[in-house]
C-alpha positions as CSV (number, residue, x, y, z in Angstrom):
1,X,-20.1,-17.0,-5.3
2,X,-20.6,-13.4,-4.3
3,X,-17.7,-11.8,-2.5
4,X,-18.4,-9.2,0.2
5,X,-16.2,-6.1,0.2
6,X,-16.0,-3.8,3.1
7,X,-15.6,-0.2,1.9
8,X,-14.0,2.2,4.3
9,X,-13.6,5.6,2.6
10,X,-12.0,7.3,5.6
11,X,-10.9,11.0,5.6
12,X,-9.6,13.7,3.4
13,X,-9.5,12.6,-0.2
14,X,-10.4,9.1,0.8
15,X,-14.2,9.4,0.0
16,X,-13.3,11.0,-3.4
17,X,-10.9,8.3,-4.6
18,X,-12.9,5.4,-3.2
19,X,-16.0,6.7,-5.1
20,X,-14.1,6.3,-8.4
21,X,-13.0,2.8,-7.5
22,X,-16.6,1.9,-6.7
23,X,-17.6,3.1,-10.2
24,X,-15.1,0.5,-11.6
25,X,-16.4,-2.2,-9.4
26,X,-20.0,-1.4,-10.5
27,X,-18.9,-1.5,-14.1
28,X,-17.3,-5.0,-13.6
29,X,-20.4,-6.2,-11.8
30,X,-23.0,-4.8,-14.3
31,X,-21.1,-5.3,-17.6
32,X,-18.8,-8.3,-16.9
33,X,-20.6,-10.4,-14.3
34,X,-18.3,-9.9,-11.3
35,X,-20.2,-11.1,-8.3
36,X,-19.6,-8.6,-5.4
37,X,-21.5,-7.0,-2.6
38,X,-20.4,-3.7,-1.1
39,X,-21.0,-2.4,2.4
40,X,-19.5,0.8,3.8
41,X,-18.5,2.0,7.2
42,X,-16.7,4.9,8.9
43,X,-13.0,4.7,9.9
44,X,-10.2,7.0,11.0
45,X,-11.2,10.6,11.8
46,X,-14.7,10.0,10.5
47,X,-15.0,7.0,12.9
48,X,-13.8,9.2,15.8
49,X,-16.3,12.0,14.9
50,X,-19.2,9.5,14.8
51,X,-18.3,7.2,17.6
52,X,-15.4,8.6,19.6
53,X,-12.9,6.0,18.4
54,X,-11.1,5.7,15.0
55,X,-12.1,2.1,14.6
56,X,-15.6,1.6,15.8
57,X,-16.6,-1.9,16.8
58,X,-19.1,-2.2,13.9
59,X,-16.5,-1.2,11.4
60,X,-14.1,-3.9,12.7
61,X,-16.9,-6.5,12.7
62,X,-17.6,-5.6,9.0
63,X,-14.0,-5.9,8.1
64,X,-13.7,-9.3,9.8
65,X,-16.8,-10.6,8.0
66,X,-15.9,-9.3,4.6
67,X,-13.8,-11.2,2.0
68,X,-11.7,-8.1,1.4
69,X,-11.4,-4.5,2.6
70,X,-11.1,-1.4,0.4
71,X,-9.7,1.5,2.3
72,X,-9.3,5.1,1.2
73,X,-7.1,7.1,3.6
74,X,-7.2,8.4,7.2
75,X,-6.1,11.4,9.1
76,X,-6.1,15.2,8.9
77,X,-5.0,18.3,10.9
78,X,-8.3,18.5,12.7
79,X,-7.5,15.4,14.7
80,X,-3.8,16.0,15.4
81,X,-4.4,17.3,18.8
82,X,-6.1,14.1,20.0
83,X,-4.4,11.7,22.3
84,X,-2.3,9.3,20.2
85,X,-4.5,6.4,21.2
86,X,-7.5,7.8,19.4
87,X,-5.9,9.5,16.4
88,X,-7.2,8.3,13.0
89,X,-3.9,6.5,12.2
90,X,-4.5,4.1,15.0
91,X,-7.3,2.6,13.0
92,X,-4.8,1.4,10.4
93,X,-2.6,-0.3,13.1
94,X,-5.6,-1.8,14.7
95,X,-7.0,-3.2,11.4
96,X,-3.6,-4.7,10.5
97,X,-3.3,-6.3,13.9
98,X,-6.9,-7.5,14.4
99,X,-7.0,-9.0,10.9
100,X,-3.5,-10.4,11.1
101,X,-2.5,-8.6,7.9
102,X,1.2,-9.2,8.3
103,X,2.3,-9.0,4.6
104,X,2.2,-5.6,2.8
105,X,2.8,-5.7,-1.0
106,X,3.7,-2.4,-2.6
107,X,4.5,-2.6,-6.3
108,X,6.4,0.3,-7.9
109,X,5.7,0.1,-11.6
110,X,6.3,2.8,-14.0
111,X,3.7,3.1,-16.8
112,X,5.7,4.0,-19.8
113,X,3.3,6.9,-20.6
114,X,4.5,8.6,-17.3
115,X,8.2,8.5,-17.8
116,X,8.3,12.2,-18.1
117,X,6.5,12.7,-14.8
118,X,9.2,10.9,-12.8
119,X,11.8,13.2,-11.2
120,X,14.5,10.8,-12.4
121,X,15.9,10.6,-16.0
122,X,13.7,8.4,-18.2
123,X,16.6,6.1,-18.9
124,X,17.0,5.4,-15.2
125,X,13.3,4.5,-14.6
126,X,12.1,3.2,-17.9
127,X,10.8,-0.3,-17.4
128,X,10.8,-0.1,-13.6
129,X,8.9,-2.9,-11.9
130,X,9.7,-3.5,-8.3
131,X,7.7,-5.3,-5.6
132,X,8.4,-4.1,-2.0
133,X,7.3,-6.7,0.6
134,X,6.9,-5.0,4.0
135,X,6.3,-6.8,7.3
136,X,3.3,-5.1,8.7
137,X,2.3,-6.3,12.1
138,X,5.6,-6.3,14.0
139,X,8.6,-4.1,14.5
140,X,8.9,-0.7,16.0
141,X,5.3,0.3,15.3
142,X,4.0,-2.4,17.5
143,X,6.8,-3.2,19.9
144,X,6.6,-2.6,23.7
145,X,7.5,-0.8,25.8
146,X,6.5,2.4,24.1
147,X,5.3,5.8,25.2
148,X,6.5,9.1,26.7
149,X,7.5,9.2,30.4
150,X,9.3,11.5,32.7
151,X,12.7,10.4,34.0
152,X,14.0,10.8,37.6
153,X,15.9,13.9,36.4
154,X,12.7,15.5,35.2
155,X,13.5,15.1,31.5
156,X,10.7,13.6,29.3
157,X,11.8,10.6,27.3
158,X,10.2,8.9,24.3
159,X,10.5,5.1,23.9
160,X,9.7,2.8,21.0
161,X,10.9,-0.8,20.8
162,X,12.0,-2.6,17.7
163,X,11.3,-6.3,18.2
164,X,10.9,-9.3,15.8
165,X,10.4,-13.0,16.6
166,X,11.9,-15.6,14.3
167,X,8.6,-16.8,13.1
168,X,7.5,-13.2,12.1
169,X,10.7,-12.8,10.0
170,X,10.4,-16.3,8.4
171,X,6.8,-15.9,7.3
172,X,7.4,-12.5,5.6
173,X,10.5,-13.9,4.0
174,X,8.5,-16.8,2.5
175,X,6.0,-14.3,1.1
176,X,8.8,-12.5,-0.7
177,X,10.5,-15.6,-2.0
178,X,7.1,-17.0,-3.2
179,X,6.5,-13.7,-5.1
180,X,10.0,-13.8,-6.6
181,X,9.3,-17.3,-8.1
182,X,6.7,-15.6,-10.3
183,X,8.9,-12.6,-11.2
184,X,12.6,-12.2,-11.7
185,X,13.8,-14.7,-9.1
186,X,15.7,-12.1,-7.1
187,X,15.2,-11.1,-3.5
188,X,17.0,-8.3,-1.7
189,X,16.5,-8.3,2.1
190,X,17.0,-4.8,3.6
191,X,18.1,-4.4,7.2
192,X,20.5,-2.4,9.4
193,X,22.4,-5.5,10.8
194,X,25.6,-3.5,11.3
195,X,24.0,-1.6,14.3
196,X,20.7,-3.2,15.2
197,X,20.7,-6.6,16.8
198,X,17.1,-7.1,15.9
199,X,17.9,-6.9,12.2
200,X,21.0,-9.0,12.6
201,X,18.5,-11.7,13.5
202,X,16.4,-10.6,10.5
203,X,19.3,-11.3,8.2
204,X,20.1,-14.6,9.8
205,X,16.5,-15.9,9.5
206,X,16.0,-14.6,5.9
207,X,19.2,-16.4,4.9
208,X,17.9,-19.6,6.5
209,X,14.6,-19.4,4.7
210,X,16.4,-18.8,1.4
211,X,17.7,-22.4,1.7
212,X,14.2,-23.6,0.8
213,X,14.4,-21.6,-2.4
214,X,17.6,-22.6,-4.1
215,X,16.5,-21.1,-7.5
216,X,16.1,-17.6,-5.9
217,X,19.1,-15.2,-5.7
218,X,19.2,-13.6,-2.3
219,X,21.2,-10.5,-1.5
220,X,21.3,-8.3,1.6
221,X,21.6,-4.5,1.8
222,X,21.7,-1.9,4.6
223,X,18.7,0.4,4.5
224,X,20.7,3.6,4.0
225,X,22.4,2.1,1.0
226,X,19.0,0.7,-0.3
227,X,17.6,4.2,-0.2
228,X,20.5,5.5,-2.2
229,X,20.3,2.7,-4.7
230,X,16.6,3.2,-5.3
231,X,17.5,6.7,-6.6
232,X,20.8,5.7,-8.3
233,X,19.8,2.4,-10.0
234,X,16.3,1.3,-9.1
235,X,16.0,-1.3,-11.8
236,X,18.6,-3.5,-10.1
237,X,15.9,-4.6,-7.7
238,X,13.2,-7.2,-8.3
239,X,11.7,-8.0,-4.9
240,X,12.6,-6.1,-1.7
241,X,11.7,-7.5,1.7
242,X,12.1,-5.5,4.8
243,X,10.8,-4.5,8.2
244,X,7.7,-2.5,9.0
245,X,9.4,0.9,9.4
246,X,12.0,0.5,6.6
247,X,9.3,-0.7,4.2
248,X,7.1,2.3,5.1
249,X,9.9,4.7,4.1
250,X,11.4,2.9,1.1
251,X,8.0,2.3,-0.6
252,X,7.2,6.0,-0.4
253,X,10.6,6.8,-1.9
254,X,10.0,4.2,-4.7
255,X,6.6,5.9,-5.3
256,X,8.3,9.0,-6.7
257,X,10.2,6.9,-9.2
258,X,6.9,6.1,-10.9
259,X,6.0,9.8,-11.3
260,X,3.6,10.2,-8.4
261,X,2.6,8.5,-5.1
262,X,-0.9,8.8,-6.6
263,X,-0.1,5.9,-8.9
264,X,0.8,3.2,-6.3
265,X,-1.6,0.6,-4.9
266,X,-1.0,-1.8,-2.0
267,X,-2.2,-5.0,-0.6
268,X,-2.0,-6.1,3.1
269,X,-2.6,-9.9,3.4
270,X,-3.1,-12.5,6.1
271,X,-1.9,-16.1,6.0
272,X,-4.9,-17.1,3.9
273,X,-4.6,-14.1,1.5
274,X,-7.6,-12.2,2.8
275,X,-6.5,-8.6,2.3
276,X,-7.0,-4.9,2.9
277,X,-6.3,-2.8,-0.2
278,X,-5.5,0.9,-0.3
279,X,-3.4,3.5,-2.1
280,X,-0.1,4.0,-0.3
281,X,-0.7,7.8,-0.1
282,X,-2.3,9.6,2.7
283,X,-5.5,11.7,3.1
284,X,-3.9,14.8,1.4
285,X,-6.1,17.3,3.4
286,X,-4.6,20.2,1.4
287,X,-6.5,19.1,-1.7
288,X,-9.5,17.3,-0.1
289,X,-12.8,18.3,-1.5
290,X,-11.3,20.0,-4.6
291,X,-11.9,17.1,-6.9
292,X,-8.3,17.0,-8.1
293,X,-6.9,13.9,-6.4
294,X,-5.6,11.0,-8.5
295,X,-7.8,7.9,-8.1
296,X,-5.6,5.5,-10.1
297,X,-3.8,4.1,-7.1
298,X,-7.1,3.2,-5.5
299,X,-8.4,1.7,-8.8
300,X,-5.2,-0.3,-9.2
301,X,-5.6,-1.5,-5.6
302,X,-8.8,-3.1,-6.9
303,X,-6.8,-5.0,-9.4
304,X,-4.6,-6.3,-6.6
305,X,-7.7,-7.3,-4.7
306,X,-9.0,-9.3,-7.6
307,X,-5.6,-10.9,-8.2
308,X,-4.5,-11.8,-4.6
309,X,-7.7,-12.2,-2.6
310,X,-10.7,-12.8,-4.8
311,X,-8.8,-15.0,-7.3
312,X,-10.2,-13.2,-10.3
313,X,-7.0,-12.3,-12.2
314,X,-8.9,-11.8,-15.5
315,X,-10.7,-8.8,-14.0
316,X,-7.4,-7.5,-12.6
317,X,-5.9,-7.6,-16.1
318,X,-8.9,-5.7,-17.4
319,X,-8.5,-2.9,-14.9
320,X,-4.8,-2.5,-15.5
321,X,-5.3,-2.5,-19.3
322,X,-8.0,0.1,-18.9
323,X,-5.7,2.4,-16.8
324,X,-3.0,2.0,-19.5
325,X,-5.5,3.0,-22.3
326,X,-6.5,6.1,-20.3
327,X,-2.9,7.1,-20.0
328,X,-2.4,6.4,-23.7
329,X,-5.2,8.9,-24.3
330,X,-3.1,11.6,-22.6
331,X,-5.5,12.0,-19.6
332,X,-3.6,13.2,-16.5
333,X,-4.6,14.3,-13.0
334,X,-2.6,17.3,-11.6
335,X,0.0,15.1,-9.9
336,X,1.1,13.3,-13.1
337,X,0.6,16.2,-15.5
338,X,3.9,17.2,-17.1
339,X,2.6,19.7,-19.6
340,X,1.5,17.1,-22.1
341,X,-1.9,15.6,-22.7
342,X,-5.1,16.8,-20.9
343,X,-5.4,17.6,-17.3
344,X,-8.5,16.1,-15.7
345,X,-10.3,16.0,-12.4
346,X,-10.8,13.0,-10.1
347,X,-14.3,12.0,-11.4
348,X,-13.2,12.5,-15.0
349,X,-10.4,10.1,-14.5
350,X,-12.7,7.5,-12.9
351,X,-15.2,7.9,-15.7
352,X,-12.4,7.5,-18.3
353,X,-11.3,4.2,-16.8
354,X,-14.9,2.9,-16.8
355,X,-15.3,3.9,-20.4
356,X,-12.0,2.2,-21.3
357,X,-13.3,-1.0,-19.5
358,X,-16.5,-0.9,-21.5
359,X,-14.7,-0.4,-24.8
360,X,-12.4,-3.4,-24.2
């Protein structure tokens, strides 16, 4: 069966890194028999420039019809003056909401070849393998009321609302526990239950769900402590499950443990494991068009797509092994270059991964 993939390059470095991922897909299709069909559409700032909205209806229709979505990145300074309702980042929130992509999986894995690129001591991060499970369609990013209004005393006031229903907490907790059964059997739920009633409920519901997984060890941690512990002793964690905003922040912090945010892929899944796959980094407008961005997070996002949505884990293993071989060869983009090996450009890194695939 041929799987249809919606390709949404987006803005900034998005088109550059997605182009390298497409090279990998084409290699798998031509050389290894992967049955995929690709169709591209504009999104984010590119969507606004072409159609006046960051998520044009045709793009949303394509994403709905596809088996999986590959996204580059959205946003840039040229759109920051727009009303918040039509800024490029709104496209991400709309896609997550419209496709019901409630579970965001963000692995933080340190390739041993990049230990020197991490800002932490090698002995602290060597062997790092964490999965952060972030709730993606609720919480403060979606809660209402929200907005900026003027009070009766003339002062402007900004309002965002943190809200979670029990079923939203339970379903993301089950995703985390299910993943933990295939890993180290440990889940740490991150909240701020000492001051936020919403996350007091979060802790209560996660604890209830844990009763269905007696072989999984559940611990709880306040988010400020979790941020500190990620830097102090990151290998204590196996699976972290947390709210939308906390997961957004903690996963970016975890990215730097691996040497570069340019190495981290992500998956956003619905209840049937249909997913949108993207690197966790942004559009990096400061380096857009220079051909120096790291495409490995996007390429590794393909591996997650093949594993979680397309049910083709053998191809996922091939991609991950090819990335490891390229790193073994000493090839590094600027963000992971620590003075050793050979510094290469975006397209060279993509070509190297394809060559490693073909030599496997």
